[in-house]
C-alpha positions in Angstrom: 27.4 -21.1 -32.2 24.9 -22.1 -34.7 22.7 -23.4 -32.1 23.0 -21.4 -29.4 21.9 -18.4 -31.6 19.2 -20.3 -32.9 17.4 -21.3 -29.4 18.1 -17.5 -28.3 14.4 -16.7 -28.8 13.1 -20.0 -27.3 15.2 -19.1 -24.2 13.8 -15.7 -24.1 9.9 -16.7 -24.6 10.7 -19.3 -22.0 12.2 -16.0 -19.4 9.2 -13.7 -20.7 6.7 -17.0 -19.7 8.2 -17.5 -16.6 7.6 -13.9 -15.5 4.5 -13.6 -16.0 4.0 -16.8 -14.4 5.6 -15.2 -11.2 3.9 -11.6 -11.8 0.6 -13.8 -10.5 2.0 -13.5 -7.5 1.7 -10.1 -7.2 -1.3 -9.7 -9.6 -4.1 -12.5 -8.5 -4.0 -10.8 -4.4 -4.1 -7.5 -5.9 -7.1 -8.0 -8.4 -8.6 -10.4 -5.0 -8.4 -7.3 -2.9 -9.5 -4.8 -6.3 -12.7 -6.9 -6.2 -13.2 -7.3 -2.1 -13.1 -3.5 -2.6 -15.7 -3.2 -5.0 -17.9 -5.5 -3.2 -17.2 -3.3 0.4 -18.3 -0.4 -1.6 -21.5 -2.0 -2.9 -22.4 -2.9 0.5 -21.9 0.1 1.9 -24.3 2.2 -0.6 -26.8 -0.8 -0.2 -26.4 0.5 4.0 -26.5 4.1 3.5 -29.8 3.5 1.9 -31.1 1.2 3.9 -30.6 3.4 6.8 -32.4 6.7 4.5 -35.3 3.7 4.2 -35.4 3.6 8.0 -35.1 7.6 8.6 -38.1 8.4 6.4 -39.8 5.3 8.2 -39.3 7.0 11.4 -40.2 10.2 10.7 -43.2 9.2 8.6 -44.2 7.2 12.6 -43.2 10.3 14.2 -45.8 12.2 12.5 -48.7 10.0 12.9 -47.7 9.8 16.2 -48.0 13.9 16.5 -51.3 13.4 13.9 -53.1 11.6 16.6 -52.1 13.3 19.8 -53.4 17.0 17.5 -56.3 15.3 16.9 -56.8 14.0 21.0 -56.5 17.8 21.6 -59.0 18.6 18.9 -61.6 16.4 20.6 -60.7 17.7 23.9 -61.6 21.1 22.7 -64.8 19.7 21.5 -65.8 18.5 24.5 -65.0 21.9 26.0 -66.8 24.0 24.4 -69.9 22.6 26.0 -68.8 23.8 29.6 -67.4 27.1 29.3 -69.4 30.2 30.8 -67.8 33.5 28.5 -67.7 34.4 25.4 -64.2 34.9 25.6 -63.6 31.5 26.9 -65.5 30.9 23.6 -62.8 32.1 21.2 -59.9 31.3 22.7 -61.2 27.6 22.3 -62.3 27.9 18.7 -58.8 29.8 17.5 -57.2 26.8 19.7 -59.0 24.6 17.4 -57.9 25.9 14.6 -54.7 26.4 15.2 -54.7 22.4 16.1 -56.4 21.6 12.7 -54.0 23.9 10.7 -51.3 21.5 12.4 -53.7 18.2 11.2 -52.8 19.4 7.3 -48.7 20.3 8.6 -48.6 16.4 9.7 -50.7 15.2 7.1 -48.9 16.9 3.9 -45.6 15.6 6.0 -47.0 12.1 6.0 -48.2 11.8 2.4 -44.6 13.4 1.4 -42.8 10.6 3.4 -45.0 8.2 2.2 -43.7 9.0 -1.4 -39.9 9.5 -0.3 -40.2 5.6 1.6 -41.5 4.5 -1.9 -38.8 6.0 -4.0 -35.9 5.2 -1.4 -37.4 1.9 -1.5 -37.5 1.4 -5.0 -33.8 2.6 -5.3 -32.9 0.3 -1.9 -33.7 -3.3 -4.2 -31.8 -2.1 -6.9 -28.8 -1.7 -5.2 -29.9 -4.5 -3.2 -29.5 -6.6 -6.9 -26.7 -4.5 -7.1 -24.8 -6.0 -4.8 -26.2 -9.6 -4.8 -24.8 -10.2 -8.5 -21.9 -8.2 -7.4 -21.2 -10.5 -4.8 -21.9 -13.5 -6.4 -19.8 -12.6 -9.3 -16.7 -11.9 -7.2 -16.9 -15.3 -5.5 -17.1 -16.8 -8.6 -13.7 -15.3 -10.3 -12.5 -14.9 -6.5 -12.3 -19.1 -6.3 -11.1 -19.4 -9.5 -7.8 -16.9 -8.6 -7.0 -18.5 -5.5 -7.1 -21.6 -7.5 -5.0 -20.5 -10.2 -2.9 -19.2 -7.2 -2.4 -22.3 -5.6 -0.4 -23.8 -8.6 1.6 -21.0 -9.4 5.3 -22.3 -7.4 4.0 -25.5 -9.3 4.2 -23.9 -12.4 7.6 -21.8 -12.1 9.2 -25.1 -10.7 7.8 -26.3 -14.5 9.4 -23.7 -16.5 12.6 -22.5 -14.2 13.2 -26.6 -15.0 12.6 -26.0 -18.4 14.6 -22.8 -18.8 17.4 -25.0 -17.0 17.2 -27.1 -19.9 17.1 -25.0 -22.2 20.2 -22.8 -21.1 22.4 -25.9 -21.1 22.4 -26.0 -24.7 23.7 -22.4 -25.6 27.4 -21.2 -25.0 28.2 -20.3 -21.8 29.6 -16.8 -23.3 26.2 -16.3 -25.5 24.1 -17.0 -22.2 26.0 -14.7 -19.8 25.7 -12.1 -22.7 21.9 -12.8 -22.7 21.6 -12.3 -19.4 23.5 -9.4 -18.8 21.6 -7.4 -21.5 18.5 -8.9 -19.8 19.4 -7.5 -16.1 20.4 -3.8 -18.1 17.6 -3.6 -20.0 14.5 -5.6 -18.9 11.6 -6.9 -21.8 13.9 -8.0 -25.3 17.0 -9.2 -25.3 16.9 -10.7 -28.3 15.3 -8.9 -31.1 14.6 -9.9 -34.7 15.8 -7.1 -38.2 12.7 -5.9 -39.6 12.9 -4.3 -43.0 16.5 -4.1 -41.9 16.2 -2.2 -38.6 16.9 -3.1 -35.1 13.3 -4.7 -33.7 13.9 -3.1 -30.4 15.3 0.6 -30.9 14.5 0.7 -34.8 18.0 1.7 -35.1 18.7 1.0 -39.5 21.4 -2.0 -39.5 23.5 -1.8 -42.4 23.0 -4.4 -45.0 26.6 -6.0 -44.7 26.0 -6.6 -40.8 22.9 -8.1 -41.9 24.6 -10.4 -44.0 26.5 -11.5 -41.3 24.0 -11.9 -38.9 22.9 -14.5 -41.5 25.5 -16.4 -41.3 24.5 -17.1 -37.5 28.7 -17.6 -37.1 29.2 -14.9 -34.1 27.1 -12.8 -31.7 26.1 -9.6 -32.6 24.6 -6.7 -30.9 22.6 -3.7 -31.5 24.5 -0.2 -32.0 21.9 1.4 -30.7 20.1 -0.6 -28.1 23.1 -3.1 -27.0 20.7 -6.1 -27.9 21.1 -9.4 -29.6 20.2 -9.5 -33.2 19.1 -12.0 -35.0 17.3 -12.7 -38.8 14.0 -13.8 -38.0 13.2 -16.0 -40.2 16.4 -18.4 -39.1 15.3 -18.6 -35.3 14.0 -21.6 -33.1 10.5 -20.8 -31.8 
């Protein structure tokens, strides 16, 4: 009984390590998927910003074409001034020219504003580009490391299970059955130390007489509060 109780903590540590290793099969793909989502998000922001820059440049080019058309129209009206026959025709041409000159100002103002907006959008695009390239490089490095780690999980599990089997063989069958049952029912820790006179699992106060019996390690004792196996910490092999 003494040896069985002495190595229970060791078996529990092996089980905890085994659980963590097996959990990597879930955690690593999840981490990789999360990083891919992060990459997709920054790529989407870059694409949207790129489209905004292109839209601003398209609008500017359209205003430049419209401005050229207005200026050509003004030249046409100026040429017609020399061939008008009446004051009424002359006044009509002058009115059209004034309207077109006002349109010139509208297009010029729009072009200047679009140039300013395009410059700001371009700076934002460059900032996102840097962020995107940095993010992609970091994710590529981290994903490679995680994928490499994932390839060794099965081997690590096999090694740890072999260690568990060899350790469990040193424990009496009855004690092992109790330990396994508690682990299934409670999850997490099945063996806890007594700390300051209390159960290390549920903090239920353990009577001194029972603590003294546990210290002898002649029999298996479980906490009346949580049902976990109780041991005195300083007597445990770790």
